[in-house]
N, C-alpha and C positions, 0 to 999 in steps of 0.2 A: 504493500500500500504506500510505501515511500512516505512523502510528506503531503500526500493528497488528503482531501477531506471526504469522508464517506457519509452517506445519508441514510437514515432510517425513517420511513414514512408509512403511515397507515393507508391502506388501499380500499377501505370500505367507507362507512359513514361515521368513522371514529370508533372509539371504545374497542379497538382491536387488541389491546394489551401491549401497546408500544412501550409503556413505562418500564415494565419488567424486562423487556427485550433490550432496551437501551441500557439498563442497569447491567445486564449480562455482557453485552458487547463492550461496555465502558472499561472493562478490565484492561483492554488493549490500547487505550487512547489516553492522551494527555489533557485534552479539553473536550467537554461535551457542551454543545451550544443549541439554543432554541432560536428559530428564525422568524416565527410569526405567531399571531394569535395573542391571547391574554389569559386571564385567570378563569376563562370560561371552559378551558380544557383541563380535565383532571387526569393525572397519571398515577397509577397505584403500583407500589413495590412492596413485596413481602419477602423478608429474609429471616427465617427462623421465627422468633417472636416479635420482630420489628416489622411494623406495618406503617408505611407512609403514603399519604395522599397529597401529591404535589399538584400545584396549579400553574405555576410560572417558572420556578427554578428547575433547570434541567434534571433529568432522571439519573444522573451519575452521582448523586449526592452520597451514596453509601460506598462508593469507591474513593477512598480517602486521598489517593494520589491525584485525582482529577481536578482540574480547574473547571468552573461552571460559568458559562457565559450566556447572557440574555441579549439577543441581537437587536439591531436597529429596526427590524421589521415588526417588532412586537408593540403592543399597547398595554401598559402596566399600571394597575392601581397601586398608589403609594401605600395605602393601608393594607392592601392585599400582600404586597411584597414584604413590608416590615413585619406583618403578622406571620408570614411564612418563614422569614429569617428567625423570628423568635421561636417558632415551633421546632424548626430544625435544630437550633441551638440547644433546646431542651432535650433533644434526642442525642446530643453529643456530637452533632455535625459541626465542623469548623466552617463557619459561614464567611470567614475572611477570604475563602476561595471563590466566592461568588462575585461576578462582575456584570454590570449592565451597560449597554452602549449608550453613549450620549445622544444618539439619534432615536432611541426608543421613545415613544410618545406616552404621556401620562394620561391615565383614565381618572377623571374626577367624579365626585358625587353627582354633579349636574349631568354627566354623561349617562350614568345609571338611571337617573330620573327620566331622561329623554327616552332611553331604551324601553323602560317599562311602560311609559305613556304610549309609545308607538305600537307596542304589542297589544295593549288594551284597545287602541283605536282600530286595529286590524280585525278585531272580533273573531269570527269563525275562520278567517283567513290568516290567523296568527302563525308566524314562522316557527315559533318555539324557541326563541332565544333564551339565554340564561338570565337576561335582565341586568347584566353586570356592566353595561355601558360600552362594550367592545365596538359595536357598530358605529355609534355616535362618535367615538374617539377616532375611528378611521375616517369618518366623514370630515371631522375637523382637520385631520392630517391632509386629506386631499383638497380641502378648501383653503389650505395654507393658514389656518388659524389655530393650529394645535400647539401644545406646550410640550417640549421635549425634556428628557432627563438632563440634557445639557443646559437647558434653561434654568433648572433647579440650582445650578451653580452660580447664576447671575442674579443676585437678589433684587436689584432695582428693576431689571427687565422682567423678572418673574412677577413681581408685584404689579407692574403696569399691565402685563398680559392678563392677569386675573381680574384687574379692574375693568378692562375692556370686555371681559366675559360676564361682567356683573357679578363676580364671585369674590368681592372684596373680603367677605367673611372668612374665606379660605386662606388668606394670605399668611396669617400668623402661624397656623398649624402646618401649612405647606413649607414655610421657611424652616420650621423646627425639624420637620421630617427630612428636608433637604440636607441639613447638617449631618443627620444620622446616616444618610445614604451616600454622602460625599465620597467616602473611601471606596465605595463599590462602583462609582460611575467612571467610565474610561472612554477614551477615543476608540470606539469600537472597530473602525476600519484598521487603524494602526495595530490594535491589539491582535486581531486575527492574522493580518498579513505578516507581522513580526513573528508570530508563532509558526506560520507556514514556512517562512524563509529560514527559520531556525530548525526546521525538520521535525517539528512537533506534530503529532497525529491528532486530528480533529474529527470528532463524531458529531454529526448534525442531526438533531432530533426534531421531527415534525410534530405539529399539534393537530388534533382532530384527524380527519381522514380525507382522502382524495375526492370522494363524492360529495364533500361539503365545500370544495374549492369555489371561491366567488366567481371564477370565470368558467370552470369546467365541471362543476357539480350540478346538482339538480336545482338549478336556479328557478325561482328566488328563494327556495328553501335551502339556503347555504349559510356559511359563516361569512365574515367580512374581509377575509384575507385569502391569499393564495396558500393552499395547504399541500400542493404538489411539489415534487422534487425541484422543479424549476424555480419555485419561490424561495428556495434556500439561498440562491445566489443573490437575489434582490434583497432578501431579508438580512443578509450578513455582509453584503458588499464585497463579495468575491466573484471571480469569473468562472465560467463553466470549465475552463481548463484545470481548475483546482479540484474538481470533483472526480472521485474514484468510483467506488461501489455505490449502488443504490439498492437498498434492501427493503422490500415491501413486507409489511406485517399484515397478515390476513387471518381473521377468525375462521374456524372450521364451519361456521354457519354465519348468518347475517343478523345484525341488529341495527336499530336506528332509534334516536331520541327525538321527540318533537314531531312536527308536521312534515309533509313532503312525500314524494313518491317512494315506494318501497315494494317493488313488484313481487318479491318472494315472501312477503309477510304472511304469517300463519295466524289467522284469527280464530284459533280453535284450541283444543286441549294440548295439541302438540306444541303450539307456540308458547302456551303457558308452561309446559313442561321444560322447554328450553330456557325460559326465563328463570324458573325456579332452580334448575340444575346449574345454570351458569351464573346465578346471583346477578342477574342483569338489571342493575339499578345504577343510575348515574353517580359518578364520584363527586361531582360538584353540586348537582341539583337533587340527587336522590330519586329522580323520576324513574319509573319503570321503563325499560327499553322495549321497543317493539322487536319481535323476534321472527326469524324465518329461515328457510333453507339457504344454502350457499347459492349465490347468483353468479354463474359463469359469465354471463354477458357483461355484467358490471365489472367483474374481476379482470376480464380480458381488456376492457376499456381502460381500467386503472393501470394495468401493467404497461400498456402502450403509452399512456399520457406521462407516466413517470419515467419510462425508460429503464425499468427494473433490470438488475443484473442477477438477482436472486430473491428468495422469499422465505419467510418464517410463518409457520402455521401455529396459531394459538388455540387454546381451549378444546383440543381434540378430545380430551377426557369427558367433556360435557355431553358428548354424543354416545358415550357408553350406555348400553341398555336399550337403545332404539332398535327395533327389529329391522327397519329399513330407513334409509336416508334419501332425501330428495336433493337434486341438483337442477337448478333452472338453467337449461342449456340454450334456450332461444326465446326471442320475443317475436310476436307476429301482430300485424295490423291488417285486417281484412284478408287474412290468410297468407300475407306476404311477409317474409323475414325483414325485421328492422333492427337497428342497433340500439345502443344504450340511450341515445338522445331521445328515444321514444318513451322512456320510462315516465309513467304518470299520465300518458295520453289515454283518453277514454277508449274503451274497447280493446285494450292491450291483452293479448293472449300469450300464455306461457307454454313452452315446451319443457316438460319436467322428466328427468331421468331418475329412476329409483335404483338404488344399490343396496346390497345387504349391509346391515349393521353388525355390531358385535356386543357381547355381554361381558367379556373378560375385563378385569380391572387393569388399566394400563399405566397407572400412576408410578409404578416401579420400573417401567421400561426406560432404558437409557440409550438404546440404539434403535433407529427407525426400522432397521431390518428385523428387529425382534418383536415388532408389533404383531398382534393377531392378524391373520391373513386378511380379514375383511377391513380392518383398520389400515393396514398397509396398502391395500388396494385403493382405499378412499384417498389416502395421501398421494399416491401416484396419479390418481385421476385429477386431483387439484393441481398437481405439478404440471400435468399436460395442458390443463386449461390456462394456467398462468404463463406457460412457455419459458419458464426459467427454473433453475435448480432450487429445490427446497433445502435450506441449510440445516434447519432443525425444527422440531415440533415440540410444543409445550404440552405436557400431560398432567399438569397440576399447577396451582397458583404460586407455589414456592419457587425461589430462584433456581434450585437444583433440579426441579422436576422437568427436565428437558431430555428429549431423545434426539441424538445427533446422527 
């Protein structure tokens, strides 16, 4: 991998289990960095008795040698970040390793208020945002009226910008928080390029999933940032030539939180069983996730959009005990094959392939080749769908429960 930066990105609607996968890979890297999104994306890590639910700090926190970097493409709540720093410190994490780019934008309480008001106004057409102000913060960024973490270091300019926003009541508390965060704020472009030129290895962590990308997801039921691998270069200020591997994380079935198209959704006892077996409830919101069979049409689309070089399958163990498993292999409109862009269109028909399930406990399996025959066959089928090698499969929630 030399001194290139490698990317780990989710290729469904988020919640693929990227956090624990990033934690696993981080052993081999010097820096783990986030390139987009905000604290609307929750990443879970479980190592022994330690359980962490991260919202903005990169998922390499338990690898003590790693530096942790929050890139300029993110939008970050000051209260959320300081709260997470406090929580991590209480778990014995050295938070002095955490840096945030001066180009990252600040999410203020007025952003969250605007977010919630917009969702309420949409009524039945609500997108299903977390209400944390991520979208309005990105709107301010594009409108050139946002406030960056670099601005936090310039007291007079910061105060003036808040006055222009009609948020004079936030000046004092923001200035106090700025002093606390000062040691963590860096020139993000210099920080990463100096690391690359020094031969340090960088792991780039995506937030949410490909199918929620603002440009290439199921618009308008998407997030407010680019979640695909290409967004990493923009969000971190590095060129495509710096990128090495692109690893896609994919759940062995599909889930989605909030509104929007979900062709393979199961609105029956099977869907409820997937939710129960997989503990499918949002890390940030606690909302129950919609559940369905693996969608090969969506997976192929995501593999192409990201330019994947390999993939990791998560939560294979959740499927243990199902007599048969479904795979959505095609979409049709009026009897004619259509691609992923047709997801959500009225009258969409699905081609579903059913394969045998397995009943054996796979949590102790550590080699893919040692999986039960039906489980191995399922993994190989997903590999052929994605068109890239499967590096490993998770067979349980704990860091060590992986089959390579």
